[in-house]
Each structure stands twice: as structure tokens, then as C-alpha cells.
C-alpha angles and dihedrals in degrees: 000000000000123000126197111230113230129178111252117190111238091221091054091047091052090049094049096045089044087068088073102090112222139183118244125233139169117232118208142187138169121228125177091344094308124114116227123193138175132180114240141178096181099089126126146156113255109178142005094202104068099012105247136168135176143205132181121236125196108240095225094054115101087227087067094065093041096052093045090050097047099040090208129095146161132214122208112193108215130234118218088258091067098061088119092060090047091055093044096050092046094064120087126228099033115144114268099211110087094357092135094048096101096057125058111247144156140198118270128216091278094046096253120133115257124187114244095217095049115126089221136007131197128187120201147178116218113252100168141009120200128193112240110174108272092356136057123225107227115200119193137187110233114246102170138005136191142167104214098169140035095204122129116273128256110241132198122205133157093354096307140096118247136181127226116217109223119207 
């Protein structure tokens, strides 16, 4: 199959793909006794047999190196009440030590931190990493699952946070 290359403006690309509403999560790992965390909205289920999920990590983020080295990670799907955490963990350059202190969390079965108020948590062991331009696609085999909270989810659409009112 032959594709004709066309120039697509990155700003237009961002606007178009931003029309796809997503949930918001924080992915975590622990390396050398230090917790690492990063806000993501690129998280999805991949397979039911075996149970696999994926997220995308920007290669220049310090989280990228940490998660590739450890091979274990957790995903905390955020409720609308944790927008502040999403914003905090989306910013680069914050100090690593004590960064989770503002939000109640616990260690999962794999030792990674998970947020107590998450509406869902997934713990994984990396099974594959795929190059994807300036990101890596990190695929993980699911090791543990939970649904700690029944709050409404935090959503992201067109560059802004939104809330979903549940019945």
C-alpha cells in the first residue's frame, strides 16, 4: 500500500485529536526507593487473553526511563475531584521526593503507589515496549485490579478538563 505524504500542521493535528474525549489517569512506578508519577490520557485495554493494557510515555520525560528500567507500573484512573493531582503530575521538573504526599495513596501488590481515591487501579508488568516517534508505547500484563471509588470520572476534551455527572 502506498501513501502520499502530506504536510499536516501539528497544531491542527492536536486540535483534531483533542476532539476525542478521554479519561485521565496517573501512571506510577518506583525506582531505587523513589516514586515516579506522570499524568496520562493515553491508556487503553489491549487484550482480554492475556489481559493487557497500554499507555504512551514521552521519551524525554524522566518517567520514561524509570518505567522502562523497573518494568512494573500502576495506573490510577482519576475521579473529577482529583483534577489538581492531574495538573500537578502533568508538569515537568517537579521534585521527586515527597511528590505524592498531598494525595492519599498506598502500595499495590507490585509495590507501586496507587491513589486511594482513584475510580479504578491497574497494576502491570511490562511485556513489550514499541517505538512510536517521540513516545514509547508501553504494554503491560495486568497483575492486579481494583475499583476503590464510585466517584464520577475526570475527562479531558479539547484541551480542557470536564466532569461527567453520573446518575
